[in-house]
Every structure is written in C-alpha cells, then in structure tokens.
Phi, psi and omega in degrees: 000317180294322178296320179296317179296318179297321179297317180294322179296321179294320177300314180299315181299319180297313179297316184297312185282338183255010178296148183267026171211159183288139178228129175228140180241132178235157177266191186293343179263012180066027176266135181289126179247337178214144175209128184273171185298323182295322178295319178301319179295318180300321187255014173064030176263150183276324179207163185294336182299337179288342183248322184298131182094349178266156176292151182301334184295352175296339180261005185246133177302149183306322186291347179251003188302308186297314181291326181293319178301317179296315182293318183287330175295319176297320180293318180298321178289323182230071183294140177206148180290130177234115183286170177298150171070063179259018176081014180259145174270108184244145181221151175237168178235128182275173178299331180274012177065034178254128178281139178228138177285140186230158168235128191232135172249135183245147176206179180206162174207165180222150173213196184294343180272349179134198181257134182234144177251142181240133175242127175256120194240131176239134174277118185253026181302312182298319181296318180295325178297318178296317180298321180294321178296319178297320180297318178297320179295319179298319180294320179296318179295320180296319180295318180296318180296321179296318179297315182294320178297321179296318179297318180297317180296317181296317181289324178295318179297318179297318181295319179296321178296319179296319180298320180295319182287332184257018184300328183286344182252116182297316181296317180292324178295319178298320179296319180296318178297323179295320178296321178297320178296317179299320180296318178296320178293323178296316179295317179298319179296319179295313181300316180297314181294313183297317181298326179282313186287329180279331186297315185296306180295325179294321177296321178297316180298313182295316182292319180293322178297321179294318181290329179303321183294340182275340183264093185254344183279154180300321182288355177271006186302321180298320178293319178298315180300321180299315183286327176297319178295321178297320179295315180299316180298320180292322178295319178299318179299313179297320179298318179297319179297314180297320179297323178296318179296317180296318179297318180300315180298318180293323178296314181298326181274359179070025183272350182263119178239153179280131175239094188286143177214168181258129178205166180273107186289329180295310178296324182298313181293317180297320179294318181294322177298316180299319181293328184263348190301328181293341183270352184274166182288156180304135175083354178282124182233158179259132171248105189248126175236142181223134176229149178088207184292146174263331181272122183231169179238108178212172169281110187299319182292317179294318179295324178298317179296320177299313182296315180299315182297314183289323176295318180298317179296317181300321178288314186296321184265010175244157179271177180298153176064020176257134180283154172243133186248131174233133177230132177236129177233110185242130176234184179292338185259323184209161176238125178246118180248126181231133175233134187224141176230171177246044186268212189283342179075174184225137180291159179300321181295317181290332180298333181294335184245010193298328184263010178280151182294135179067006180281138176226133179299150184299325181277005180244007186294334180268006178251135184303139179170159183256344186079014181254335190305304183290331175298315179293319178302315181296322180291316178297321177299316179297319180298327179267019177061035178251175174225151186236142178220162185221142171231133182204148176227131181305130177080355183243336177129181185224143177232124179244130181239133178236130180245132177238138175277130182263000000 
C-alpha cells in the first residue's frame, strides 16, 4: 500500500514540476505551500524555499495588494473554478521587481489538512506585444486612408470649381473632365493596389498571432520564433509601403528639397548592404566595385532611399544564389552609379512606362510591390539634378544607371 502511495506521489510530482505553466498552491491563510519550477522561472526565483511559507501577495504588485487581499479572501471562503481568460487585467511582480501581465485559472481542493486553492498562471507578455503591434498597424492604416480621402475631396472640389469657371469653353471643359477621369483612375489604382498589398502581410500577422497562442510548451520555442519572425517581416513590409505613400505625398506637394552634404559613398553603400543583407534571398551576394573619388556631394537621405529601393528591387526580382552588381565611378565632374541584377528583366514595351506612378511590368504582377518605388527613385534623382536610364532584357536581368553632376 505504501509503495503504491509512493508511486502515485512520484507521478504527481513529475506532472507538477514539469508542467508548462506556473502552478502555485495556497492554504486557507493565503500562505504558499507549493510552487512548481515553471512558476519559479516566471517570477525569477531560484528555488521554492524562497516562496513557501510566504503570503501569496509576494507575487502581487503593491498597487493591487489591497484589492487582491479582499478578492482572494472571498475566493477562499467561496471557492469556484475560474477558467483562463475571464476578461480581467491581471499582473504579477517578479523577484527582480518587474511587473508582468498574467492570465490565471483558479481551482481548489480539500483534504484532511484543510482547503487549498490552486492558481495556474500564464505569462502573456508576448501575446500583448503582438496585439499592440496589430493595433498600431490598424491605426496607421486608418490615418493613411483619412489623408488619402482628404486629398481626393480637395482635388475633386478644385476640379469642380474649375469646371464651373470653364463651362463656356468646350476645349477647357473637355480638359477638366479628362483630369477628373485621371483622378478617378488614380484613386481606383490606389484602392486596388492597397487592398492587395496590405491583405497579405496583415493576414500573415493575424494567422501567426493566432498560432503563437497554441505553442505553450518549452519545446515549441522554435515554432514561436518562426511566427514572431513572420510577424516582424510583415510589419517591415507594411512600414515600407506606408513610407512610399508618405514620400509620394511629399513629392506631389513639393515639400522635398535637396540638402547636399559631403560623405564617403563607398563606406555608405557597403554599410547599407550589411544592414539589408538579412532581408535578401538565400545565396544573393553583392559584387561592389568603386573607382575614382570616395568623397561625394549628394543629399545623403535621398540617396539612401534610392539605394534601398534599387537594392530591394534587385533582390526581389532575382532568384536565389544570384549576384547583385553595383559599380560607382566618381570624378570631379560627375558621379555614375550603376546597379545590375540577373533577374526576370523587363520588356521593351514596359520600359517605356517604368517610372510612371503605380505602373508595374506585366511579368511582375505576381510579385509584391506598389508600383511607386521607381517613380519615387526618378523623382529623388531629379531633385538632386541627376538623370536615370535603364537597360533590360527579359529573362536576363536589368541595369539601372544614375548620373549626378558634382
């Protein structure tokens, strides 16, 4: 009988100590009598002896002490099972005095020694971080939509006023109607593009956030890391899209001016490649050559945006294990910057429209993009008194050259 009892006790101990959530047991005086290893890890304690014999409030922040004492006394008097996620904001305090958000399930049992309450505790810090990021993205999208709607209303009002003033002139009226049509097509193109480009990363974020909640075991960390990385990549993608919209708006309003400065372009390009290399496809490498002067005079921020956009395109439209080539030739009179890839290439017909707003080559429609990048690159080049040209062959790759007068 004693052997059977000892065997059952060992089974209980194994389950209790190896559970993948924190478990604490208190008696009728709210004194901690048991705490498992996972709970010690959650609250930064080294061993159970630091908690056993202490009041449960050692795990509760000071600002919640009074209300918690009242609530736990009521529970001890009238114990009832309470499952996880009851809509309450709960917090704990670690040994290092750090507050952590919690989700707690309560239960109780009794034996010859008295009535005991059990709390099953989960740290929901990671889940709340994901929820906050999603909330920020929704707010950003709402703000962007409000700005675009305001622009459309303002332009529509201006157009209507123009139509009224030019009613007597058939040619001028036709021109005004044409502008209204162009504005409608621009809005339709934006709505179509935005709905497509935002849907994929948002769906990725939502699905990964849902799956994160299912991986609660320690051995699931690799799966959790995978979905956290997917969320980060999607957030970066959305941020890049929003930045393109903001840049486009500033260009249209004439708010972007060149602020020239002196910097080392060779070091600048090498540093930017290092910062972006983690985002490229496996095996994609840079072959960078530089001749002439290293110190140049350009708007550093505008050139950085040009470089990021062209590097991203070279990677995006090339397959794995394909090199990307950059060549810089700088003299006292001019700077020639060339970037070349071995990607899908662009047809001659599409090259004629490549720098137009929202334009996308036919062979790139299934690849993520807004159709704004090269338009913005061409505008930034123009602002710095440069000119841009392109050479491309379908299936062989693309070469873009930008010349700046020094």
